[in-house]
C-alpha positions as CSV (number, residue, x, y, z in Angstrom):
1,M,127.7,139.2,47.5
2,G,128.0,135.6,48.4
3,Q,127.1,134.3,51.9
4,V,129.5,133.0,54.4
5,N,129.3,129.2,54.5
6,E,128.3,128.5,58.1
7,N,129.6,124.9,57.8
8,C,133.1,126.4,57.5
9,P,134.8,127.1,60.8
10,N,134.9,130.8,60.1
11,R,135.3,131.6,63.8
12,L,138.0,129.1,64.4
13,Q,141.0,130.8,66.0
14,S,144.5,129.7,65.2
15,R,147.3,130.6,67.6
16,D,148.1,133.6,65.4
17,A,144.6,134.8,64.7
18,P,143.5,138.1,66.3
19,P,140.6,138.3,68.8
20,E,137.2,138.2,67.1
21,N,136.6,142.0,67.3
22,T,140.2,143.0,66.4
23,P,141.0,143.4,62.7
24,P,143.9,141.2,61.6
25,L,147.1,142.7,60.0
26,L,146.5,140.7,56.8
27,S,143.5,139.4,54.9
28,L,144.1,136.9,52.1
29,V,141.5,137.0,49.4
30,V,141.5,133.8,47.3
31,P,139.0,133.4,44.5
32,T,138.3,129.8,43.7
33,R,136.6,127.8,40.9
34,N,136.8,124.0,41.1
35,E,140.1,124.0,43.1
36,R,139.2,121.0,45.4
37,A,142.5,119.3,44.5
38,N,144.6,122.3,45.4
39,V,142.9,124.1,48.3
40,R,144.2,121.8,51.1
41,M,147.8,122.2,50.0
42,L,147.3,126.0,49.7
43,L,145.9,126.3,53.2
44,S,148.6,124.1,54.6
45,S,151.3,126.1,52.9
46,L,149.8,129.4,54.1
47,H,149.6,128.0,57.6
48,D,153.3,127.2,57.5
49,V,154.5,130.6,56.2
50,L,152.3,132.9,58.1
51,G,153.3,131.8,61.6
52,G,153.2,134.9,63.9
53,V,151.2,137.0,61.4
54,Q,147.7,137.9,62.6
55,S,145.7,137.0,59.5
56,E,142.5,135.7,58.0
57,I,141.8,133.8,54.8
58,L,138.7,134.5,52.7
59,I,137.9,132.0,50.0
60,V,135.4,133.4,47.5
61,D,134.1,130.3,45.7
62,D,132.3,129.7,42.4
63,S,132.9,126.0,42.4
64,D,130.7,123.0,41.7
65,D,133.3,120.3,42.8
66,G,133.1,120.5,46.6
67,T,135.9,123.1,47.1
68,P,134.1,124.7,50.0
69,D,133.7,121.4,51.9
70,E,137.4,120.5,51.4
71,A,138.4,124.0,52.5
72,A,136.3,123.7,55.7
73,L,137.8,120.3,56.5
74,A,141.3,121.4,55.9
75,A,140.8,124.6,58.0
76,K,139.5,122.6,60.9
77,E,142.4,120.1,60.8
78,L,145.0,122.8,60.5
79,G,143.5,125.3,62.9
80,V,143.5,128.3,60.6
81,L,141.0,131.1,60.4
82,V,139.2,130.6,57.1
83,R,135.9,132.1,55.8
84,V,134.3,130.7,52.7
85,M,131.9,132.8,50.6
86,H,130.2,130.4,48.2
87,R,128.4,132.0,45.3
88,E,125.6,130.6,43.3
89,G,123.8,131.5,40.0
90,K,123.8,135.3,39.3
91,E,126.2,135.9,42.2
92,R,128.9,134.5,40.0
93,K,128.5,137.1,37.3
94,G,131.8,138.7,36.5
95,G,133.8,135.7,37.6
96,L,137.2,136.3,39.3
97,S,137.1,140.1,39.4
98,T,133.7,140.3,41.2
99,A,134.8,137.5,43.5
100,V,137.9,139.5,44.5
101,I,135.8,142.6,45.1
102,A,133.4,140.6,47.3
103,G,136.3,139.2,49.2
104,I,137.9,142.7,49.7
105,G,134.5,144.0,50.9
106,A,134.2,141.2,53.5
107,S,137.8,141.4,54.7
108,R,139.1,143.3,57.8
109,G,142.9,143.4,57.5
110,E,145.1,146.5,57.3
111,Y,146.7,144.9,54.3
112,I,144.9,142.7,51.7
113,C,146.7,140.0,49.6
114,V,145.0,138.7,46.5
115,M,146.3,135.4,45.2
116,D,145.1,132.3,43.2
117,A,144.5,128.9,44.7
118,D,146.2,126.8,42.1
119,L,149.7,127.3,43.7
120,Q,151.1,129.1,40.7
121,H,151.4,131.9,43.2
122,P,153.9,130.6,45.8
123,P,152.6,131.1,49.3
124,Q,156.1,131.8,50.6
125,L,156.0,135.1,48.9
126,V,153.1,136.4,51.0
127,P,155.2,137.3,54.1
128,V,157.9,138.7,51.8
129,M,155.4,141.1,50.2
130,L,153.8,142.0,53.5
131,E,157.1,142.9,55.0
132,A,158.0,145.0,52.0
133,A,154.7,146.9,52.2
134,R,155.2,147.6,55.9
135,D,158.9,148.3,56.0
136,R,159.0,150.4,52.9
137,H,155.6,152.1,53.4
138,A,154.3,150.9,50.0
139,D,150.7,151.3,48.8
140,L,151.1,148.2,46.5
141,V,153.5,145.3,46.4
142,M,153.3,143.2,43.3
143,A,154.7,139.7,42.6
144,S,156.2,140.3,39.2
145,R,157.0,137.7,36.6
146,Y,159.1,140.3,34.7
147,A,161.1,141.8,37.5
148,R,164.8,140.7,37.7
149,G,164.8,137.2,39.1
150,G,161.2,136.5,38.1
151,S,159.9,134.0,35.5
152,D,156.8,133.3,33.5
153,G,157.6,129.6,33.0
154,G,154.3,128.5,34.5
155,L,152.4,129.7,31.4
156,S,151.4,126.7,29.4
157,S,152.8,127.6,26.0
158,S,155.0,130.0,24.1
159,L,151.9,131.5,22.6
160,R,150.5,132.3,26.1
161,R,153.9,133.8,27.1
162,F,153.9,136.0,24.0
163,L,150.3,137.2,24.6
164,S,151.2,137.9,28.3
165,K,154.1,140.1,27.4
166,A,152.2,141.8,24.6
167,S,149.3,142.6,27.0
168,K,151.8,144.0,29.5
169,W,153.3,146.4,26.9
170,L,149.8,147.4,25.6
171,V,148.6,148.6,29.0
172,R,152.0,150.3,29.8
173,L,151.6,152.3,26.5
174,L,148.0,153.1,27.1
175,F,148.7,154.4,30.5
176,F,152.1,156.0,30.0
177,P,153.8,157.3,32.1
178,R,151.7,156.1,35.1
179,L,152.6,152.5,34.6
180,M,156.1,153.1,33.2
181,R,157.9,151.6,36.2
182,V,155.4,148.8,36.9
183,T,156.9,145.6,35.5
184,D,153.9,143.4,35.7
185,P,150.6,145.4,35.8
186,L,148.6,142.3,35.0
187,T,149.8,140.0,37.8
188,G,147.1,138.4,39.9
189,F,149.3,138.2,43.0
190,F,149.7,141.4,45.0
191,V,149.4,143.1,48.4
192,V,147.5,146.4,48.8
193,R,147.1,148.7,51.7
194,R,143.4,148.8,52.6
195,S,143.4,152.6,53.0
196,L,144.3,152.9,49.3
197,L,140.9,151.5,48.3
198,E,138.8,153.7,50.5
199,G,136.4,155.6,48.4
200,V,137.5,153.9,45.1
201,T,134.9,152.4,42.9
202,L,136.2,149.3,41.1
203,S,134.4,148.1,38.0
204,P,136.6,145.5,36.4
205,I,135.8,143.6,33.3
206,G,137.3,140.1,33.3
207,F,140.1,139.0,35.7
208,K,142.7,141.8,35.7
209,I,141.7,143.4,39.0
210,L,145.2,144.9,39.7
211,L,145.0,147.0,36.5
212,E,141.7,148.5,37.8
213,I,143.4,149.3,41.1
214,L,146.5,150.8,39.5
215,I,144.5,153.1,37.3
216,R,141.6,154.1,39.5
217,S,143.3,154.5,42.9
218,K,145.8,157.2,44.0
219,W,148.8,155.1,44.8
220,S,152.2,156.8,45.1
221,R,154.7,154.0,46.0
222,S,154.8,150.5,44.6
223,I,157.3,147.7,44.9
224,D,157.9,144.7,42.7
225,V,158.9,141.3,44.2
226,P,160.3,138.7,41.7
227,L,157.8,135.9,41.0
228,K,158.8,132.6,39.6
229,F,155.4,131.7,38.2
230,D,154.9,128.0,38.7
231,R,152.8,125.5,36.8
232,R,149.4,124.5,38.3
233,A,149.7,121.9,41.1
234,A,146.5,120.2,39.8
235,G,143.5,120.9,37.6
236,K,143.1,122.8,34.4
237,S,143.8,126.4,33.5
238,K,140.8,128.7,33.4
239,A,142.3,130.8,30.6
240,T,139.9,131.1,27.6
241,M,139.5,133.2,24.5
242,K,136.6,135.1,26.2
243,Q,139.0,136.2,29.0
244,G,141.3,137.6,26.3
245,V,138.4,139.6,24.8
246,D,137.4,140.8,28.3
247,F,140.9,142.0,29.0
248,L,140.9,144.1,25.8
249,R,137.5,145.5,26.7
250,H,138.7,146.3,30.2
251,A,141.9,148.0,29.0
252,F,140.2,150.2,26.5
253,T,137.2,151.0,28.9
254,L,139.8,152.2,31.5
255,F,141.6,154.2,28.8
256,W,138.3,155.9,27.7
257,D,137.2,156.6,31.3
258,T,140.5,158.0,32.6
259,R,142.3,159.4,29.5
260,V,139.7,160.4,26.9
261,R,136.4,161.2,28.7
262,R,138.1,163.3,31.4
263,L,139.8,165.4,28.8
264,A,136.8,166.0,26.6
265,P,135.7,169.6,26.1
266,G,133.6,171.0,28.9
267,R,135.0,168.6,31.5
268,R,137.2,169.8,34.3
269,R,140.8,168.5,34.1
270,D,142.0,167.3,37.5
């Protein structure tokens, strides 16, 4: 697990931050890789929309462009509670998925929000999802591109939009009927109740951490919130062919572990 960057004001208390020994209501886990151009705008937007919410922000960083320093400076100027976990070398193995797991492990909030730093995930949806989770007693609240009112317009090409929809249908078929009512099981923007993850071993391959949670945890109530998926504010997309291959490996590994292996002769059926 990466170390907390001590140059970051990780103990800086905003007016809405909880006392040091009191867990916050919400922990935001933000994996970053070369997002120096976006991180200040992200923190400013989160500061604006989370007024009154006791929260902390954990940035798990695999950057080489000075993202941690920019995050520390912005946090100090804005007066928000931010911790930066900068990872080097082998710590970065697994990329986004292991970064999210490291952030979850270091977080303290009753609820955890996972989101990207590139502003394709609108910060104004965070309090909406948190409110839905609390008021409707949901285990998971997912920002969905495919719920009514949502949009996948931020994807860079018609090919990427096609592949995204095809991937969604693939996992819904592989894990039918469990994911039948989940409109966007591959979204990277969601809120999860911490208690749901207790005792759950997450072993994702690639970057679809939500799929891992949906299949390996014992959730009972989920809610979709429409997401208008925006274009990146700055920088380049991290999507690669390798990520596509990793997604397929992840999906079929989950299928084997949870559908095939558990039903093999000699194994107890839960």
